[in-house]
N, C-alpha and C positions, 0 to 999 in steps of 0.2 A: 396360905400362900406357900409356906415353907414346906408343908407336906406335899402339895402339888408339885413344887419345883423338884424335891427329891424323887418322886415317882417318875418325872420327865426325865432326869438324869440317868436313873436307873434303867428305863426302856430304851435310852439311846446308847448306854453302854452295852445292853444286851444285843441291841439291834448290831452294834458295831462288831462284837464279839462272835454273834451267829449270823453273820451275813451270808449271801449266797455261796459265795467261795469257799468260806470256811466249812458251812454245812456240806457242800459237795465233796470236800476233801475229807469231811468225817465219814460220808458214807462209803467212800473208796475203801478206807481201812476198818469200817466197823466190824465186819465178821471175824477179821484176825485179832481185833483189840478187845472184843468182847466174847467172842466164842458162842455168840448166839446168831440164829437166823436172822437176815435182814429182812425187817417189815417196820411198818410206821410206828407201832407201839413199843417194840423192843429199842427203836432208835432213840425216841425222845426220852425214854425212861432210863436208858444207859446214859445217855448225855445229860439228863436232867435239864431238857429244854422244854419249851411249850409247842403246842400245835401252831399257835400264832406265829411264832418264829419262823417255822417252816415255811407257812404260807405267805408271810410278809414278804417272801422273796419273789412272790408273783409267778411262783412254779408250783406246779404239783408235786408231790413227793416221788411220784414215779418219774417225772421228767428230770428232777434232781438225781435219781438214779440213773437215767439214761447220760446224762450230761457225766456223771462219774464212770460211766463205762461198764456198770455193773448189770445194766439191764438193756434189753434190745429197744430199739427206737420203736416208737408206735404213733399213730396218726387219727386221733379221734378229732371229730369235727368241731367240738365245741370246746376243745382243751383250754384255750385260753380264757374265756369268760367262765368256765366252771372252776377254774384255778382261783379266779378272784372270788367266785362264789363260794368255795369251801372255807376261804378265810372268813367270810360272814357267818358260815355255818359253825364255825369253832365256837362262837357265841352261845349257840343252843343249849340250854340246860333243862328244858322242861322234859319231864319224864313221860308224859303222855305223847307229846310230839315225837320224841325220838324213839319210842316203843312201837309206835305206829308206823314212822317212816321205815325203820328196820324191817318190820313185818311185811310191808307192803313191797320193799325192793328186794327183800329175800323170797317172796312168793309172786314175784312178777310174772312169770308163765303160768300160775294157776289162774286159768280164764276165769272160772267162776268166782273166786275172790276179787278179782278186778273188775269184773262186770257188773257186780252187785254193791257198788260203793254207795253209802249214802249221802246226803247232801253235806252233812258235817265232816264226813270223810273225804269228800272232795275238796271241801274248803281247806283241810289240813295239807292236802298235796298241793294246793294251790299256794300255800304258805312256804312249801319246799320249792316250788317253782320260783317265788318271787325272793326267795334266799340265793338261788343259784343263779337265775338270770336278772337282768336288769330292765328286760322289755316284757310287755305282756305276751301271753302264749300266741295271741293271734298275729302279732308282730312278727313273730318267729315263724309263722306258717302252721302254728298248731292250733287245732280247732275243739280239742276236748282233752279230758285228763288221761285217757287212755293214750291220745297221741302223744302228750308229755312224757309219760312214762316210756313209750316206745322210741322217743328221741333220746331221752336221757340213758336208755338201756344200750343204743346204738354207740354211745360213747363208752365203750365197754371196760376200759381200765380205769378211767375216770369214776365210772359207776361203782366199780369194786372199791376204789379209793375213799369214796363218800361213804360207802357202807362202812367201811372201816373207821372213819372218822366219827360218824354216827354212834357206833359200838363204843369207840373209846369214850366219847362224852357221856354216854349213859352210864358207864362204869367209873365216872369220876367226877359225879355230881356232888357238890359240896353244899348246896342249900336246900333245906327241905321245902318243897312246894306244896301249895293248899288248893282246893277248889275255890272259885270265886262265887258260888252257890248263887248265881243269877237265876232269872226265872227263864231264860233262854241258854242255850249251849254255846258258850263263847270257844271252847277249845282251849282257852288259856289257862295257866295255872298262876295264881298269885305267888310273887317273889321269884318266878322266872324270867328270862330274859328274852326280849323280842326286838327285832328291827321294825322300824315304821312300816316297811311294806308287809310284814308277816302280821302286823295288827290290821293293817287295811285289808288284807285277805281273810283273815279271821272274822271280821265284822261285814264282809260280803261288799267292800267297797273296790278292792282289786279283784278282778274278775278276769275270765279266759279273754274276753274281748277287749278289756282295756286296763290301764294302770291309772288309779285315782290321783289326781292332781293336787295333793295336799300340800299347801304351801305355809300354812300357819300350825301352830301346836294345838289348837282346839277343833273339835268336830263334833257335830251334833247328828246322831241318827234317830230321826223321828219315829220310823216304824218299831223301834225297840225301845224308844224313850230314854236314850243313854247319851250322855257327853262324854266324850273322850279328851283327857287332857294330856299332852305330850310335854314333858318338862324338861329343860336344860338348866341345870343348876348353876354352872360356871359359865357366866355369857362373856364373850370375847366381843370387844366393840365392832371388829372387822366382820363379824356374823350377825350381828344384830343393831338394830337403830336403837336411837335413845328412847323410841316409844316403845320398845320392845324388851328392855332392860328390866324385866320383872325381878321383884323379891319373892323369890320362891326357896323354901327350905323347910327340913322337917325340924319342928321344934324340940320333939322328943320322939319316942318310938310309937307314939299313937296319933300324935297331931301333926298336921302340915299345913305352914302357911304358904298361902297363894294368891297372886294378883291376876285379874282378869286382863283381857286385853285392854290399851290404854282408851279405846273408842267406845268400851261397853259401859254405859251409863247403869245406875242402880234401876231407874224406871224403864229400860228398855225392856223388850220381850226376854232377851237373852238373860239379862240381869235378873229379873224376875224369876226365870227358869232355874236359875242357880240357888238363889235364896231361898225358894219354896219347894225344892225339889222334893223334900221328904212328904209334903201335902200330896203332890201330884204324882208320886211314886216314880220319879225320874232318876235313873241311875247316873251317878257321878264316878268315873274310874280313872285313877291316877297312874300314869306312867312316867317313870323318872330316869335321867341319865346325869353322869356328872358333867360330861364335856360333850361339844359336838363331834368332835373327830377323836378317834384313838386308834392307835395300830395302822395308821394310814387308811383308814375306812370310816364312814359314818357310822358313830356309835349308836348301839341299840339301847332299849329302855328297859328298866326293871319294873314289872308289873306290881304297884303297891295294893292294886284290887279296889274294891268299892270303898266310898267315904261317905260321911253324912256330915252335914254343915253343923259348925258349932257357934260361930259369931260371924259377922261381917261389917265393914266399914267403909266409908268413902263412896266415890263414884270416878269412873274413868281415870284409874282403873278402881274396880271394887276389889278391897282386901278381904279374903275369906280364910278363915280357919277350918279345915276338916279334920274330922276324926275318922282315921283308918279302921275298917272293921277288923282288920288283922294285924297285930302287933308286929312290928318290923324287927326281923332277927339282927342279933348285934353287928353282925357281918355286913349288913345292908344299911343299918342305922348311922354306921361311921362314915359311909360314903355320902349320905344325903343331909344329915344336920349341917346347919350353918356353923361355919369355923368361928368360934368367938376370941 
């Protein structure tokens, strides 16, 4: 708890120091103080602040520049929701996703490139849609991926800013990501960070037509024989009922202790699927986050990758120890190991 308290205090100090007014004032004097051209990367590196601190103001960087009277006003139709979407985008650290998104946004006017997208590539672009927007494409009057790109491109300045953020993220990735080596293409990289909506899009649950209403932290996708576990480590009583305050934590850099839902018995089809998954070639995929919310938004998950069962005990809930196929890097292990 002491570590969490320190992190909370530091986040609040930084938020106070770098609030909207302070950042706007810094933008006004940036070129005089730094001697550099004003752009997003130069700005955050000169003042040693993060992308999140910019977008926690609920404004785009360009809008902050307009407020500082150093840029001309603009009118992008989706500015408000895209400004919030960019805050979620700042968490993206998948090399595969970032490279693909940058390539597509930079070659939007290449009709041959856009017209010949594979199913896998369309899913990756749906992942981008569900990062930037909180509704399904259909709810926004968008009927396919091409229309999504067209709508995004119509927000010309926001489009350019999104590209700038993607490039910055790609150039500042701190964790080495790995292939999950599944029998199907998931478009996910082990040890990368993903929002729930990105995960659901990657596995075909969030579609053009509808947003999948996942209310719990477990999902079974029968057609690919895959169980997905979305795990929150630090459970706060106001967000979780007594029946969902599970004991989930990394034992070390290879083993993870997990509890099933409280209603799942060892004899149920779900319980049997969990404990016999190696005999039935069923995939178990773990996604973990520390807290439900951080930085004013719903927290994303770190993809720990596939896991195999080591042991189990009990019923309602079932207590299971999973062995990860990929060893946790120290930077991630420190976040998910139980504080002793």
